[in-house]
Biopython code that builds the backbone (N, CA, C, O; Angstrom):
import numpy as np
from Bio.PDB.StructureBuilder import StructureBuilder

atoms = [
    (1, "MET", "N", (43.316, 9.270, 3.741)),
    (1, "MET", "CA", (44.080, 8.144, 4.332)),
    (1, "MET", "C", (43.232, 6.890, 4.268)),
    (1, "MET", "O", (42.059, 6.528, 4.176)),
    (2, "SER", "N", (44.571, 6.385, 4.376)),
    (2, "SER", "CA", (44.097, 4.199, 3.699)),
    (2, "SER", "C", (45.359, 3.517, 4.450)),
    (2, "SER", "O", (46.528, 3.817, 4.691)),
    (3, "ASN", "N", (44.578, 2.555, 4.661)),
    (3, "ASN", "CA", (44.484, 1.395, 5.763)),
    (3, "ASN", "C", (44.348, -0.382, 4.531)),
    (3, "ASN", "O", (43.369, -1.110, 4.369)),
    (4, "PRO", "N", (45.351, -0.462, 4.102)),
    (4, "PRO", "CA", (44.807, -1.715, 3.023)),
    (4, "PRO", "C", (44.681, -2.587, 4.126)),
    (4, "PRO", "O", (43.675, -3.290, 4.217)),
    (5, "THR", "N", (45.603, -2.632, 5.000)),
    (5, "THR", "CA", (46.040, -4.284, 5.756)),
    (5, "THR", "C", (44.454, -4.523, 7.185)),
    (5, "THR", "O", (44.231, -5.530, 7.857)),
    (6, "ALA", "N", (43.715, -3.258, 7.185)),
    (6, "ALA", "CA", (42.969, -2.778, 7.823)),
    (6, "ALA", "C", (41.616, -3.927, 6.706)),
    (6, "ALA", "O", (40.941, -4.930, 6.941)),
    (7, "ALA", "N", (41.842, -2.927, 5.401)),
    (7, "ALA", "CA", (40.644, -3.821, 4.748)),
    (7, "ALA", "C", (41.275, -5.145, 4.917)),
    (7, "ALA", "O", (41.061, -6.058, 5.715)),
    (8, "LYS", "N", (42.069, -5.004, 3.998)),
    (8, "LYS", "CA", (41.744, -6.979, 4.133)),
    (8, "LYS", "C", (41.556, -7.525, 4.894)),
    (8, "LYS", "O", (41.144, -8.624, 4.521)),
    (9, "ILE", "N", (41.611, -7.433, 5.967)),
    (9, "ILE", "CA", (41.039, -8.037, 7.166)),
    (9, "ILE", "C", (39.543, -8.223, 7.268)),
    (9, "ILE", "O", (38.986, -9.298, 7.491)),
    (10, "ALA", "N", (38.652, -6.454, 6.983)),
    (10, "ALA", "CA", (37.641, -6.156, 6.880)),
    (10, "ALA", "C", (37.205, -7.368, 6.036)),
    (10, "ALA", "O", (36.293, -8.015, 6.550)),
    (11, "ALA", "N", (37.821, -7.971, 4.432)),
    (11, "ALA", "CA", (37.172, -8.183, 3.484)),
    (11, "ALA", "C", (36.854, -10.220, 3.841)),
    (11, "ALA", "O", (35.855, -10.793, 3.405)),
    (12, "ALA", "N", (38.389, -11.221, 5.016)),
    (12, "ALA", "CA", (37.907, -11.436, 4.766)),
    (12, "ALA", "C", (37.045, -11.955, 5.899)),
    (12, "ALA", "O", (36.952, -13.182, 5.875)),
    (13, "ALA", "N", (36.273, -11.259, 7.059)),
    (13, "ALA", "CA", (35.685, -11.794, 8.140)),
    (13, "ALA", "C", (34.689, -11.496, 7.046)),
    (13, "ALA", "O", (34.191, -12.508, 6.553)),
    (14, "ALA", "N", (34.247, -10.240, 6.508)),
    (14, "ALA", "CA", (32.803, -10.971, 5.214)),
    (14, "ALA", "C", (32.327, -12.028, 4.545)),
    (14, "ALA", "O", (31.181, -12.413, 4.313)),
    (15, "HIS", "N", (34.255, -12.770, 4.048)),
    (15, "HIS", "CA", (34.084, -13.556, 3.429)),
    (15, "HIS", "C", (33.393, -15.002, 4.409)),
    (15, "HIS", "O", (32.504, -15.719, 3.950)),
    (16, "VAL", "N", (33.795, -15.133, 5.301)),
    (16, "VAL", "CA", (33.426, -16.078, 6.332)),
    (16, "VAL", "C", (32.616, -16.062, 6.609)),
    (16, "VAL", "O", (32.158, -17.141, 6.984)),
    (17, "ALA", "N", (31.467, -14.478, 6.687)),
    (17, "ALA", "CA", (30.230, -14.587, 7.252)),
    (17, "ALA", "C", (29.349, -14.285, 6.126)),
    (17, "ALA", "O", (28.128, -14.132, 6.149)),
    (18, "ARG", "N", (30.304, -14.209, 4.953)),
    (18, "ARG", "CA", (29.300, -14.476, 4.051)),
    (18, "ARG", "C", (29.032, -16.627, 3.952)),
    (18, "ARG", "O", (27.944, -17.112, 4.265)),
    (19, "GLN", "N", (29.820, -17.218, 3.642)),
    (19, "GLN", "CA", (31.047, -18.821, 3.172)),
    (19, "GLN", "C", (29.518, -19.153, 4.675)),
    (19, "GLN", "O", (28.554, -19.792, 4.255)),
    (20, "ASN", "N", (29.465, -18.746, 6.064)),
    (20, "ASN", "CA", (28.310, -19.393, 6.827)),
    (20, "ASN", "C", (27.962, -18.024, 8.270)),
    (20, "ASN", "O", (28.490, -17.569, 9.285)),
    (21, "PRO", "N", (26.686, -17.872, 7.400)),
    (21, "PRO", "CA", (25.786, -16.598, 7.915)),
    (21, "PRO", "C", (25.634, -16.772, 9.765)),
    (21, "PRO", "O", (24.616, -16.406, 10.352)),
    (22, "THR", "N", (26.762, -17.350, 10.436)),
    (22, "THR", "CA", (26.018, -16.912, 11.409)),
    (22, "THR", "C", (25.798, -15.722, 12.570)),
    (22, "THR", "O", (26.459, -14.691, 12.700)),
    (23, "PRO", "N", (25.000, -16.047, 13.133)),
    (23, "PRO", "CA", (25.221, -14.352, 13.884)),
    (23, "PRO", "C", (26.490, -14.351, 14.134)),
    (23, "PRO", "O", (27.230, -13.941, 13.240)),
    (24, "ASP", "N", (27.008, -14.753, 15.257)),
    (24, "ASP", "CA", (28.662, -14.702, 15.680)),
    (24, "ASP", "C", (29.067, -13.369, 14.425)),
    (24, "ASP", "O", (29.025, -12.142, 14.335)),
    (25, "ASN", "N", (29.564, -14.891, 13.391)),
    (25, "ASN", "CA", (30.059, -14.357, 12.112)),
    (25, "ASN", "C", (30.005, -13.114, 10.826)),
    (25, "ASN", "O", (30.843, -12.502, 10.165)),
    (26, "ILE", "N", (28.358, -13.164, 10.932)),
    (26, "ILE", "CA", (27.612, -11.643, 10.942)),
    (26, "ILE", "C", (28.308, -10.013, 11.272)),
    (26, "ILE", "O", (28.735, -9.051, 10.634)),
    (27, "ALA", "N", (28.035, -10.564, 13.136)),
    (27, "ALA", "CA", (28.886, -9.225, 13.570)),
    (27, "ALA", "C", (29.517, -9.667, 14.180)),
    (27, "ALA", "O", (29.106, -9.784, 15.334)),
    (28, "THR", "N", (30.475, -10.043, 13.972)),
    (28, "THR", "CA", (31.744, -10.315, 14.034)),
    (28, "THR", "C", (33.201, -9.080, 12.886)),
    (28, "THR", "O", (34.276, -8.488, 12.986)),
    (29, "ALA", "N", (31.990, -9.440, 11.857)),
    (29, "ALA", "CA", (32.204, -9.142, 10.105)),
    (29, "ALA", "C", (32.197, -7.648, 10.359)),
    (29, "ALA", "O", (33.210, -7.014, 10.060)),
    (30, "ASN", "N", (31.117, -7.003, 10.902)),
    (30, "ASN", "CA", (30.216, -5.862, 10.615)),
    (30, "ASN", "C", (30.655, -4.880, 11.413)),
    (30, "ASN", "O", (30.526, -3.670, 11.226)),
    (31, "SER", "N", (31.541, -5.810, 12.934)),
    (31, "SER", "CA", (32.876, -4.577, 13.196)),
    (31, "SER", "C", (33.570, -4.317, 12.784)),
    (31, "SER", "O", (33.981, -3.159, 12.715)),
    (32, "LEU", "N", (34.074, -5.355, 12.271)),
    (32, "LEU", "CA", (35.877, -6.030, 12.088)),
    (32, "LEU", "C", (35.639, -4.398, 10.567)),
    (32, "LEU", "O", (36.681, -3.816, 10.267)),
    (33, "CYS", "N", (34.465, -3.986, 9.945)),
    (33, "CYS", "CA", (34.654, -3.600, 8.714)),
    (33, "CYS", "C", (34.422, -1.713, 9.463)),
    (33, "CYS", "O", (34.561, -0.619, 8.917)),
    (34, "ILE", "N", (34.058, -2.071, 10.785)),
    (34, "ILE", "CA", (33.944, -0.451, 11.358)),
    (34, "ILE", "C", (35.047, -0.386, 11.353)),
    (34, "ILE", "O", (35.635, 0.409, 10.620)),
    (35, "ASP", "N", (35.888, -1.504, 12.468)),
    (35, "ASP", "CA", (37.205, -0.625, 13.069)),
    (35, "ASP", "C", (37.685, -0.748, 11.619)),
    (35, "ASP", "O", (38.795, -0.227, 11.516)),
    (36, "ALA", "N", (37.251, -1.241, 10.494)),
    (36, "ALA", "CA", (38.706, -0.661, 9.737)),
    (36, "ALA", "C", (38.854, 0.696, 9.403)),
    (36, "ALA", "O", (39.912, 1.318, 9.301)),
    (37, "VAL", "N", (37.343, 1.234, 9.189)),
    (37, "VAL", "CA", (36.872, 2.201, 8.826)),
    (37, "VAL", "C", (37.628, 3.314, 9.616)),
    (37, "VAL", "O", (38.314, 4.167, 9.053)),
    (38, "ARG", "N", (37.404, 3.219, 11.287)),
    (38, "ARG", "CA", (38.362, 3.782, 11.779)),
    (38, "ARG", "C", (39.657, 3.984, 11.484)),
    (38, "ARG", "O", (40.107, 5.097, 11.211)),
    (39, "ALA", "N", (40.587, 2.535, 11.534)),
    (39, "ALA", "CA", (41.732, 3.160, 11.077)),
    (39, "ALA", "C", (41.728, 3.232, 9.677)),
    (39, "ALA", "O", (42.525, 2.627, 8.961)),
    (40, "GLY", "N", (40.902, 3.911, 9.317)),
    (40, "GLY", "CA", (41.609, 4.397, 8.359)),
    (40, "GLY", "C", (41.551, 4.018, 7.137)),
    (40, "GLY", "O", (42.141, 4.654, 6.264)),
    (41, "ALA", "N", (40.424, 2.297, 6.714)),
    (41, "ALA", "CA", (40.466, 1.940, 5.009)),
    (41, "ALA", "C", (39.087, 2.971, 4.286)),
    (41, "ALA", "O", (38.192, 3.697, 4.719)),
    (42, "THR", "N", (39.530, 2.548, 3.106)),
    (42, "THR", "CA", (37.988, 3.622, 2.210)),
    (42, "THR", "C", (37.563, 2.467, 2.428)),
    (42, "THR", "O", (38.089, 1.574, 3.093)),
    (43, "GLY", "N", (36.408, 2.472, 1.755)),
    (43, "GLY", "CA", (35.175, 1.462, 1.446)),
    (43, "GLY", "C", (35.462, 0.851, 0.395)),
    (43, "GLY", "O", (34.935, -0.237, 0.166)),
    (44, "THR", "N", (36.462, 1.480, -0.570)),
    (44, "THR", "CA", (36.813, 1.153, -2.038)),
    (44, "THR", "C", (38.202, 0.259, -1.688)),
    (44, "THR", "O", (38.711, -0.494, -2.518)),
    (45, "GLU", "N", (38.576, 0.402, -0.729)),
    (45, "GLU", "CA", (39.265, -0.928, -0.253)),
    (45, "GLU", "C", (38.976, -2.254, 0.536)),
    (45, "GLU", "O", (39.570, -3.208, 1.037)),
    (46, "ILE", "N", (38.204, -1.948, 0.422)),
    (46, "ILE", "CA", (37.244, -3.098, 1.659)),
    (46, "ILE", "C", (36.614, -3.680, 0.142)),
    (46, "ILE", "O", (36.548, -4.895, -0.044)),
    (47, "GLN", "N", (36.265, -2.925, -0.673)),
    (47, "GLN", "CA", (35.527, -4.155, -1.391)),
    (47, "GLN", "C", (36.005, -4.089, -2.696)),
    (47, "GLN", "O", (35.365, -4.639, -3.593)),
    (48, "GLN", "N", (37.371, -3.304, -3.005)),
    (48, "GLN", "CA", (38.575, -4.085, -4.438)),
    (48, "GLN", "C", (39.494, -5.630, -2.956)),
    (48, "GLN", "O", (39.888, -6.716, -3.380)),
    (49, "ALA", "N", (39.554, -5.391, -2.013)),
    (49, "ALA", "CA", (39.381, -6.551, -1.133)),
    (49, "ALA", "C", (39.416, -7.795, -1.482)),
    (49, "ALA", "O", (40.135, -8.613, -2.056)),
    (50, "ALA", "N", (38.267, -7.670, -0.882)),
    (50, "ALA", "CA", (37.223, -9.374, -1.039)),
    (50, "ALA", "C", (37.674, -9.555, -2.749)),
    (50, "ALA", "O", (38.284, -10.464, -3.313)),
    (51, "GLN", "N", (37.174, -8.468, -3.191)),
    (51, "GLN", "CA", (36.734, -8.478, -4.318)),
    (51, "GLN", "C", (38.179, -9.410, -4.996)),
    (51, "GLN", "O", (38.085, -10.148, -5.976)),
    (52, "THR", "N", (39.441, -9.169, -4.237)),
    (52, "THR", "CA", (40.595, -10.367, -4.668)),
    (52, "THR", "C", (40.607, -11.642, -4.041)),
    (52, "THR", "O", (40.298, -11.851, -2.868)),
    (53, "PRO", "N", (41.134, -12.836, -5.224)),
    (53, "PRO", "CA", (41.177, -13.918, -4.599)),
    (53, "PRO", "C", (41.681, -14.189, -3.750)),
    (53, "PRO", "O", (42.508, -13.286, -3.630)),
    (54, "ARG", "N", (41.856, -15.038, -2.745)),
    (54, "ARG", "CA", (43.046, -15.230, -1.934)),
    (54, "ARG", "C", (43.127, -16.860, -1.989)),
    (54, "ARG", "O", (42.375, -17.831, -2.062)),
    (55, "ARG", "N", (44.664, -16.509, -1.900)),
    (55, "ARG", "CA", (45.910, -17.832, -2.317)),
    (55, "ARG", "C", (45.650, -18.707, -0.814)),
    (55, "ARG", "O", (46.283, -19.738, -0.583)),
]
sb = StructureBuilder()
sb.init_structure("model")
sb.init_model(0)
sb.init_chain("A")
sb.init_seg("    ")
for serial, (resi, resn, name, xyz) in enumerate(atoms, 1):
    if name == "N":
        sb.init_residue(resn, " ", resi, " ")
    sb.init_atom(name, np.array(xyz, "f"), 0.0, 1.0, " ", f" {name:<3s}", serial, name[0])
structure = sb.get_structure()
């Protein structure tokens, strides 16, 4: 199963958490990554989305 949109959202949240690692940002990123996987995103999709430069 694949869900590239969920992967992009999780990757964006992880990016924010890395740039500003507050407890709330980290918790949000973790939660969104879990939700993305539940929605069908794969770990590889999330990693690739995180490595793709944003515009």
